[in-house]
C-alpha positions as CSV (number, residue, x, y, z in Angstrom):
1,M,0.0,0.0,0.0
2,S,2.9,2.4,0.8
3,L,4.1,2.1,-2.8
4,L,0.6,2.8,-4.2
5,E,0.3,5.8,-2.0
6,A,3.7,7.1,-3.1
7,A,2.8,6.7,-6.7
8,A,-0.5,8.5,-6.1
9,C,1.6,11.4,-4.6
10,G,3.7,11.5,-7.8
11,R,6.9,10.2,-6.2
12,A,9.7,8.2,-7.7
13,M,10.1,4.8,-6.0
14,I,12.8,2.2,-5.3
15,A,11.7,-1.4,-4.4
16,A,12.9,-4.9,-4.3
17,D,12.2,-6.9,-7.5
18,A,9.5,-9.0,-5.9
19,P,5.8,-9.8,-6.4
20,G,3.6,-7.0,-5.2
21,C,6.4,-4.4,-5.7
22,R,7.1,-4.9,-9.4
23,E,3.4,-4.3,-10.3
24,I,3.7,-0.7,-9.0
25,V,7.3,0.0,-9.5
26,L,7.8,-0.5,-13.2
27,N,11.6,-0.5,-13.7
28,E,13.0,2.6,-15.4
29,Q,9.4,3.9,-15.8
30,T,7.9,4.7,-12.4
31,G,11.0,3.9,-10.4
32,L,13.9,1.5,-9.9
33,L,13.8,-2.2,-9.1
34,V,16.8,-3.8,-7.3
35,P,17.6,-7.4,-6.7
36,I,16.4,-8.8,-3.4
37,E,18.9,-8.7,-0.5
38,D,21.4,-6.6,-2.5
39,P,22.6,-3.6,-0.5
40,S,25.0,-2.4,-3.1
41,A,22.3,-2.3,-5.8
42,L,20.0,-0.5,-3.4
43,A,22.7,2.1,-2.6
44,D,23.4,2.6,-6.3
45,A,19.7,3.2,-6.9
46,I,19.3,5.6,-4.1
47,L,22.4,7.6,-5.3
48,R,21.1,7.6,-8.8
49,L,17.7,9.1,-7.9
50,A,19.3,11.5,-5.3
51,T,21.6,13.0,-7.8
52,S,19.1,13.4,-10.7
53,F,16.1,15.7,-10.2
54,P,14.9,15.2,-13.8
55,L,14.8,11.4,-13.3
56,R,12.9,11.7,-10.1
57,A,10.4,14.1,-11.7
58,R,9.9,11.8,-14.8
59,Y,9.4,8.7,-12.7
60,G,7.1,10.5,-10.3
61,Q,4.9,11.9,-13.1
62,A,4.7,8.4,-14.7
63,A,3.7,6.9,-11.4
64,R,1.0,9.5,-10.9
65,E,-0.4,8.9,-14.4
66,M,-0.4,5.1,-13.8
67,V,-2.5,5.5,-10.7
68,V,-4.9,8.0,-12.3
69,N,-5.3,6.0,-15.5
70,K,-5.2,2.4,-14.2
71,L,-5.4,2.1,-10.4
72,S,-7.9,4.7,-9.2
73,A,-10.7,3.7,-6.9
74,K,-13.2,4.2,-9.7
75,I,-11.4,2.0,-12.1
76,I,-10.7,-0.7,-9.5
77,G,-14.3,-0.6,-8.4
78,K,-15.6,-1.1,-11.9
79,A,-13.3,-4.0,-12.4
80,I,-14.5,-5.7,-9.1
81,V,-18.1,-5.2,-10.1
82,A,-17.4,-6.6,-13.6
83,L,-15.7,-9.6,-12.0
84,Y,-18.7,-10.1,-9.7
85,D,-21.2,-9.9,-12.5
86,Q,-19.2,-12.4,-14.5
87,R,-19.0,-14.8,-11.6
88,V,-22.8,-14.5,-11.1
89,L,-23.3,-15.2,-14.8
90,D,-21.0,-18.2,-14.7
91,H,-22.8,-19.6,-11.7
92,S,-26.1,-19.1,-13.4
93,N,-24.9,-20.9,-16.5
94,R,-23.7,-23.9,-14.4
95,T,-26.9,-24.0,-12.4
96,Y,-29.6,-23.6,-15.0
97,R,-28.1,-25.1,-18.1
98,A,-25.4,-27.4,-19.3
99,P,-23.8,-26.0,-22.4
100,D,-21.6,-28.0,-24.8
101,T,-18.2,-27.4,-23.1
102,S,-16.2,-28.1,-26.2
103,K,-18.2,-25.7,-28.3
104,F,-17.9,-23.0,-25.5
105,Q,-14.1,-23.5,-25.4
106,T,-13.8,-23.3,-29.2
107,E,-15.9,-20.1,-29.3
108,A,-13.8,-18.6,-26.4
109,S,-10.6,-19.5,-28.2
110,A,-11.9,-17.8,-31.4
111,R,-12.7,-14.7,-29.5
112,A,-9.3,-14.6,-27.7
113,G,-6.8,-12.0,-29.1
114,R,-3.6,-13.3,-30.7
115,I,-0.2,-11.7,-31.0
116,L,1.5,-11.2,-34.4
117,L,5.2,-10.6,-34.2
118,V,6.8,-9.2,-37.3
119,T,10.6,-9.4,-37.8
120,Q,13.1,-9.8,-40.5
121,H,15.5,-11.7,-38.3
122,Y,14.4,-14.8,-36.3
123,A,16.0,-18.1,-35.4
124,P,18.1,-19.7,-36.8
125,F,19.5,-16.4,-38.2
126,P,22.8,-15.7,-36.2
127,S,22.3,-12.1,-34.9
128,T,21.5,-10.4,-31.7
129,T,18.2,-9.1,-33.0
130,S,17.2,-12.6,-34.0
131,G,17.9,-13.9,-30.6
132,Y,15.9,-11.2,-28.9
133,M,12.9,-11.5,-31.1
134,T,12.9,-15.3,-30.8
135,D,13.0,-15.1,-27.0
136,I,10.2,-12.5,-27.0
137,A,8.0,-14.7,-29.2
138,K,8.5,-17.8,-27.1
139,A,7.8,-15.9,-23.9
140,L,4.6,-14.4,-25.3
141,A,3.5,-17.8,-26.5
142,L,3.3,-19.1,-23.0
143,E,0.3,-16.7,-22.4
144,S,-1.2,-16.1,-25.8
145,D,-1.4,-17.5,-29.3
146,V,1.5,-16.1,-31.2
147,I,2.1,-15.9,-35.0
148,V,5.6,-14.8,-36.1
149,L,6.0,-13.3,-39.6
150,S,9.7,-13.9,-40.3
151,G,11.9,-12.9,-43.1
152,T,14.6,-15.5,-42.2
153,P,15.1,-18.5,-44.4
154,N,14.3,-21.9,-42.9
155,S,12.6,-20.2,-39.9
156,G,9.0,-21.3,-40.8
157,S,7.3,-24.0,-38.7
158,K,7.8,-27.4,-40.3
159,L,5.3,-29.2,-38.1
160,T,2.2,-28.1,-36.3
161,P,3.6,-26.2,-33.3
162,K,3.2,-27.7,-29.8
163,S,1.0,-26.0,-27.2
164,H,2.5,-22.7,-26.0
165,E,4.9,-22.4,-28.9
166,P,4.7,-19.7,-31.6
167,T,3.6,-20.5,-35.1
168,V,6.3,-19.2,-37.5
169,I,5.3,-18.1,-41.1
170,E,8.3,-17.5,-43.3
171,L,8.0,-14.7,-45.8
172,R,10.4,-15.7,-48.6
173,S,12.5,-12.6,-49.2
174,W,15.7,-11.5,-51.0
175,W,18.5,-9.7,-49.1
176,P,21.7,-8.5,-50.9
177,R,24.9,-7.9,-49.0
178,K,24.8,-4.9,-46.7
179,S,27.2,-2.8,-48.8
180,A,24.8,-3.0,-51.8
181,L,22.7,0.0,-50.6
182,V,20.4,0.5,-53.6
183,S,19.6,-3.2,-53.9
184,R,19.0,-3.5,-50.1
185,S,16.7,-0.5,-50.2
186,L,14.7,-2.2,-53.0
187,A,14.6,-5.4,-51.0
188,A,13.4,-3.5,-47.9
189,L,10.5,-2.0,-49.9
190,T,9.6,-5.4,-51.3
191,F,9.7,-7.0,-47.9
192,A,7.4,-4.2,-46.5
193,V,4.8,-5.0,-49.2
194,Q,5.0,-8.7,-48.2
195,V,4.6,-7.8,-44.5
196,F,1.6,-5.5,-45.3
197,L,-0.2,-8.2,-47.1
198,S,0.6,-10.8,-44.5
199,V,-0.6,-8.7,-41.6
200,I,-3.8,-8.0,-43.5
201,K,-4.3,-11.7,-44.0
202,H,-3.5,-13.0,-40.6
203,S,-4.6,-10.2,-38.2
204,R,-8.1,-9.4,-36.9
205,R,-9.7,-6.8,-34.6
206,D,-9.0,-8.7,-31.4
207,D,-5.2,-9.1,-32.1
208,A,-2.1,-7.1,-31.1
209,V,0.8,-6.7,-33.6
210,L,4.4,-6.2,-32.5
211,C,7.2,-5.3,-34.9
212,V,10.8,-4.0,-34.8
213,T,12.5,-1.3,-36.8
214,T,14.4,-3.6,-39.1
215,P,14.3,-2.9,-41.9
216,F,13.2,0.7,-41.6
217,T,10.3,0.2,-44.1
218,V,8.5,-2.4,-42.1
219,P,7.0,-0.3,-39.2
220,Y,5.1,1.9,-41.7
221,A,3.6,-1.1,-43.4
222,V,2.7,-2.9,-40.2
223,T,1.1,0.1,-38.6
224,L,-1.1,0.8,-41.7
225,A,-2.1,-2.9,-42.0
226,A,-2.9,-3.2,-38.3
227,R,-5.0,0.0,-38.3
228,L,-7.0,-1.2,-41.3
229,R,-7.7,-4.5,-39.5
230,R,-8.5,-2.5,-36.3
231,A,-5.8,-4.4,-34.3
232,S,-3.6,-2.8,-31.7
233,V,0.0,-2.3,-32.8
234,A,3.3,-1.7,-31.0
235,L,6.8,-0.9,-32.3
236,I,10.2,-1.8,-30.8
237,I,12.7,0.9,-31.7
238,Y,16.1,-0.7,-32.0
239,D,17.4,2.0,-34.4
240,F,15.8,5.4,-34.9
241,Y,15.1,6.4,-38.5
242,P,15.8,8.7,-40.3
243,D,18.3,9.8,-37.6
244,S,20.5,6.7,-37.9
245,L,20.7,7.3,-41.7
246,V,21.7,10.9,-41.1
247,M,24.3,9.8,-38.5
248,A,25.7,7.3,-41.0
249,G,26.0,10.1,-43.6
250,F,23.5,8.6,-46.1
251,L,21.1,11.5,-45.6
252,R,21.4,15.2,-44.9
253,P,19.5,16.5,-41.9
254,T,17.4,18.8,-44.0
255,S,17.1,16.7,-47.2
256,M,13.7,16.1,-48.8
257,V,13.9,12.3,-48.0
258,T,14.7,13.1,-44.3
259,R,11.7,15.5,-44.1
260,M,9.5,12.9,-45.7
261,M,10.5,10.2,-43.3
262,R,9.9,12.5,-40.3
263,W,6.4,13.3,-41.7
264,A,5.8,9.6,-42.1
265,N,7.0,9.0,-38.6
266,K,4.5,11.6,-37.3
267,L,1.6,9.7,-38.9
268,M,2.9,6.3,-37.8
269,F,3.5,7.4,-34.2
270,Q,0.0,8.7,-34.0
271,G,-1.3,5.3,-35.2
272,L,0.7,3.2,-32.8
273,N,-0.8,2.1,-29.5
274,A,2.6,1.6,-27.8
275,I,6.3,2.3,-28.5
276,V,9.1,0.3,-26.9
277,T,12.4,2.1,-26.5
278,I,15.6,0.3,-25.4
279,G,17.4,3.4,-24.2
280,R,16.4,6.5,-22.1
281,D,18.0,8.8,-24.7
282,M,15.4,7.8,-27.3
283,N,12.5,9.3,-25.4
284,S,13.6,12.9,-26.0
285,I,13.5,12.4,-29.8
286,L,10.1,10.7,-29.6
287,M,8.6,13.5,-27.4
288,A,9.6,16.1,-30.1
289,Y,6.9,14.6,-32.4
290,P,3.4,16.1,-32.2
291,R,0.8,14.5,-29.9
292,M,3.4,12.1,-28.5
293,T,2.7,11.2,-24.8
294,E,4.9,9.5,-22.3
295,E,2.1,7.1,-21.5
296,K,2.6,5.6,-25.0
297,I,6.3,4.9,-24.4
298,S,7.6,1.9,-22.5
299,L,11.3,1.6,-21.7
300,I,12.4,-2.1,-22.0
301,P,16.2,-2.4,-22.2
302,N,17.7,-5.4,-23.9
303,W,19.5,-8.0,-21.8
304,A,22.6,-10.2,-21.4
305,T,22.4,-13.5,-23.1
306,L,25.2,-14.9,-21.0
307,P,24.9,-15.9,-17.3
308,V,25.8,-13.0,-15.0
309,R,29.0,-13.8,-13.1
310,Y,32.3,-12.0,-12.8
311,R,35.0,-13.9,-14.7
312,E,38.5,-13.7,-13.4
313,I,41.2,-12.8,-16.0
314,D,42.6,-16.3,-17.0
315,A,46.1,-16.4,-18.5
316,D,45.1,-19.8,-20.1
317,N,42.3,-18.3,-22.1
318,P,43.0,-19.3,-25.7
319,Y,42.2,-15.9,-27.1
320,R,44.4,-14.2,-24.5
321,R,47.3,-16.7,-25.2
322,R,47.0,-15.9,-28.9
323,C,47.7,-12.2,-28.1
324,G,50.8,-12.9,-26.0
325,G,49.1,-12.5,-22.6
326,K,49.5,-8.7,-22.5
327,F,46.9,-6.1,-21.4
328,L,44.2,-6.9,-23.9
329,V,41.9,-4.3,-25.5
330,A,39.1,-5.8,-27.6
331,M,36.3,-4.9,-29.9
332,S,33.7,-7.1,-31.5
333,G,30.2,-7.1,-33.0
334,T,28.6,-5.8,-36.1
335,A,30.6,-2.9,-37.5
336,G,27.8,-1.1,-39.4
337,F,27.6,2.3,-40.9
338,T,26.9,3.9,-37.5
339,H,30.0,2.5,-35.9
340,D,33.6,3.7,-36.2
341,P,36.0,0.7,-35.9
342,E,38.6,2.6,-37.9
343,S,39.3,5.0,-35.0
344,V,40.0,2.0,-32.8
345,F,42.6,0.8,-35.4
346,E,44.2,4.2,-35.5
347,A,44.3,4.3,-31.7
348,A,46.2,1.0,-31.9
349,R,48.6,2.7,-34.4
350,I,49.2,5.5,-31.8
351,L,50.0,2.9,-29.2
352,R,52.1,0.6,-31.4
353,D,55.2,1.2,-29.4
354,N,53.6,0.3,-26.1
355,V,54.7,-3.3,-25.8
356,G,52.4,-4.0,-22.8
357,I,49.1,-3.4,-24.7
358,H,47.6,-5.5,-27.5
359,F,44.4,-5.1,-29.5
360,L,42.1,-8.0,-30.4
361,L,39.5,-7.0,-33.0
362,S,36.6,-9.1,-34.3
363,G,33.3,-8.5,-36.1
364,E,31.4,-8.4,-39.3
365,G,29.9,-5.8,-41.6
366,V,31.3,-3.0,-43.8
367,G,33.4,-1.6,-41.0
368,W,35.0,-5.0,-40.5
369,T,35.9,-5.3,-44.1
370,K,37.7,-1.9,-44.0
371,L,39.6,-3.0,-40.9
372,K,41.0,-6.1,-42.7
373,E,41.9,-3.9,-45.7
374,K,43.8,-1.5,-43.3
375,Q,45.7,-4.3,-41.6
376,A,46.6,-5.8,-45.0
377,A,47.8,-2.5,-46.3
378,S,49.7,-1.3,-43.2
379,P,50.1,-4.2,-40.7
380,L,50.3,-3.4,-37.0
381,S,52.0,-6.0,-34.8
382,N,49.9,-5.0,-31.8
383,V,46.7,-5.9,-33.6
384,T,45.1,-9.3,-34.0
385,L,42.1,-9.7,-36.2
386,I,39.7,-12.7,-36.0
387,E,36.5,-13.4,-37.7
388,R,33.2,-13.4,-35.7
389,V,33.4,-16.1,-33.1
390,P,30.6,-18.8,-32.8
391,E,28.0,-18.4,-30.1
392,T,29.5,-21.4,-28.3
393,E,32.7,-19.5,-27.7
394,L,31.2,-16.1,-26.9
395,E,31.7,-16.4,-23.1
396,T,35.4,-17.4,-23.5
397,F,36.0,-14.7,-26.0
398,L,34.4,-11.9,-24.0
399,S,36.2,-13.0,-20.9
400,A,39.6,-12.8,-22.6
401,A,40.0,-9.0,-22.7
402,D,40.9,-6.6,-19.9
403,V,38.7,-3.9,-21.4
404,W,36.3,-3.6,-24.3
405,I,35.7,-0.7,-26.7
406,I,32.3,0.2,-28.3
407,P,33.0,2.8,-31.0
408,Y,30.1,4.9,-32.4
409,R,30.2,7.7,-34.9
410,K,29.2,11.2,-33.9
411,N,25.5,12.1,-33.1
412,N,24.5,8.7,-31.8
413,T,22.4,10.0,-28.9
414,G,18.9,8.5,-29.1
415,V,19.7,6.7,-32.4
416,S,20.9,3.3,-31.3
417,V,21.9,1.4,-28.1
418,P,24.7,-1.2,-28.3
419,S,23.1,-4.4,-26.9
420,R,26.6,-6.0,-26.8
421,I,27.3,-3.9,-23.6
422,Y,25.0,-6.2,-21.5
423,N,27.1,-9.3,-22.1
424,L,30.2,-7.3,-21.3
425,L,28.6,-6.4,-18.0
426,A,27.6,-10.0,-17.4
427,V,31.2,-11.2,-17.6
428,G,32.5,-8.3,-15.6
429,R,34.5,-6.2,-18.0
430,P,35.0,-2.4,-18.0
431,V,34.0,-0.6,-21.2
432,I,35.3,2.3,-23.2
433,I,32.4,4.0,-25.0
434,C,33.1,6.3,-27.9
435,S,29.9,8.4,-27.8
436,E,28.2,11.6,-26.7
437,P,27.7,11.6,-22.9
438,E,23.9,11.8,-23.3
439,A,23.6,8.4,-25.1
440,E,22.2,5.5,-23.1
441,A,25.4,3.4,-23.0
442,A,27.5,6.4,-22.0
443,M,25.0,7.3,-19.2
444,L,25.1,3.7,-18.0
445,V,28.9,3.7,-17.9
446,R,29.2,7.1,-16.2
447,E,26.4,6.5,-13.6
448,H,28.0,3.3,-12.3
449,D,31.7,4.1,-13.1
450,L,32.0,1.0,-15.3
451,G,34.6,2.4,-17.6
452,W,35.4,5.5,-19.7
453,V,33.4,7.7,-22.1
454,V,35.4,9.4,-24.8
455,E,34.4,11.6,-27.7
456,P,33.5,9.7,-30.9
457,E,35.7,9.6,-33.9
458,A,38.8,10.6,-31.9
459,P,41.6,8.0,-32.0
460,A,43.9,10.0,-29.7
461,S,41.2,10.1,-27.0
462,I,40.7,6.3,-27.4
463,A,44.5,5.8,-27.0
464,Q,44.5,8.0,-23.9
465,A,41.6,6.0,-22.3
466,V,43.3,2.7,-23.1
467,T,46.5,3.9,-21.5
468,L,44.6,4.9,-18.4
469,A,42.8,1.6,-18.3
470,A,46.0,-0.3,-18.5
471,S,47.4,1.6,-15.5
472,T,46.9,0.9,-11.8
473,A,45.2,4.3,-11.6
474,G,42.6,3.1,-14.1
475,K,41.3,0.4,-11.6
476,P,40.0,-1.8,-14.4
477,L,39.4,-4.8,-12.0
478,E,37.2,-2.7,-9.7
479,K,35.2,-1.3,-12.7
480,G,34.8,-4.8,-14.0
481,R,33.4,-6.1,-10.7
482,R,31.0,-3.2,-10.6
483,A,29.9,-4.1,-14.1
484,A,29.0,-7.6,-12.9
485,A,27.1,-6.2,-10.0
486,V,25.0,-3.9,-12.3
487,A,24.3,-6.7,-14.9
488,P,21.4,-8.4,-12.9
489,R,19.3,-5.3,-13.8
490,Y,19.4,-6.3,-17.4
491,T,18.2,-9.9,-17.5
492,K,16.0,-11.8,-19.9
493,Q,13.4,-12.5,-17.2
494,I,13.0,-8.8,-16.4
495,A,12.6,-7.7,-20.0
496,L,10.3,-10.6,-21.1
497,R,8.0,-9.9,-18.1
498,S,7.7,-6.3,-19.3
499,Y,6.9,-7.4,-22.8
500,N,4.2,-9.8,-21.4
501,E,2.7,-6.9,-19.4
502,L,2.7,-4.6,-22.5
503,M,0.9,-7.1,-24.7
504,D,-1.6,-7.9,-21.9
505,R,-2.5,-4.2,-21.9
506,L,-2.9,-4.1,-25.6
507,L,-5.0,-7.3,-25.8
508,G,-7.0,-6.0,-22.9
509,K,-7.6,-2.8,-24.7
510,Q,-8.8,-4.7,-27.8
511,A,-11.1,-6.8,-25.6
512,G,-12.6,-3.6,-24.1
513,A,-13.1,-2.1,-27.5
514,R,-14.9,-5.2,-28.6
515,T,-17.2,-5.1,-25.6
516,D,-18.0,-1.5,-26.1
């Protein structure tokens, strides 16, 4: 009751992540949830709220709105009366007539809303987005009928899915290599048309549709199709468009295409019932759009896919041995158009005479291709390049380095959040973030002292941060242990519970609309 009263008073809250608390304290929305019996996490949460008036105000406002819109005496009273009426009706049905139970169940099932999840990437595609969307679909399928519209080859259900498993419908699509920009744009448009027709075909009024911003054409098609079918629709923003295209240098901020995409966003955002952001920095961009409300936005960060546990530095780690057992600086993941791996390579060039530091670089994408070309043209003895490691070796690979670098290009605030950071926290490694300080990953690192934030596209600044990290003054082991302590806040269980709650609200809204 004390939490409910605090929310009614518009106060930010901190509570243990336990039943009864998490229903009022929505993590990163109305307050902060901390692990049970974790004094350090509680202290961090108190310090975080104590030092940020804007955060307290935002959480307090959201808490007050939640009480007014969902938990007021009038709303709860109506719900209790409706439940009582339903129980009386059920009792009457059992007492005075014996309906055909199987027919009743069939009709109830037909009335129940389903969830359509639309994604280009799904298992078995080997990407982080694929893993997240697959986990979300499987979790939602435990509570609802789920249909996945997937653009991944060989992802379709071969047999009739078992109970509480998603049905996967593969949309056969064509995807050129990422560097073929014109061809990929055409493929994205074609896929959007396929998605539009599929949502029209498979959705109905009672349903809720969930999609992700990959490729960028899909959300517009999904929103239009869902509105035509009078279904609820929610969007997960992994990358913000057109801002990410501007950041990558493909569009000018004031170009005609940029203005058209922002206009299309305005219409799409008004048609969406809910928007999921994965970083706090995305909210300010969203709130700049007309008629956007904080109530429509749900912050659900991504999560670590590895078990959370601090890993000691192991001299026998095969990747560490390969690099000579020196202080190891590493970088991995997709090196796309919004990333800047070349600055990391140039930082290694600056430090080439420091015999105690070595760079281990891995990845894929256009940036990775450029790195291999640089190493071939001007080899650095303090740099080791390896191709993307298989998932089975990820834990060993991430545990090998003393510090990790996540390099972004300029103007990345609110545009994209590096999900790879959560696995780095899970294994207990400090991070060097090349980013504006207002970006989500940079805020996370600075708030908890998990590493260093340096300006983007600045090799000299990276080299300086690496030198500090390799010194005793840098305290990399302490920062790594703090990272492992923070990691439990970003688990699959927490995120998937939030997705279930979101879809419950959307399906409940559809049921209410049908009743009205």
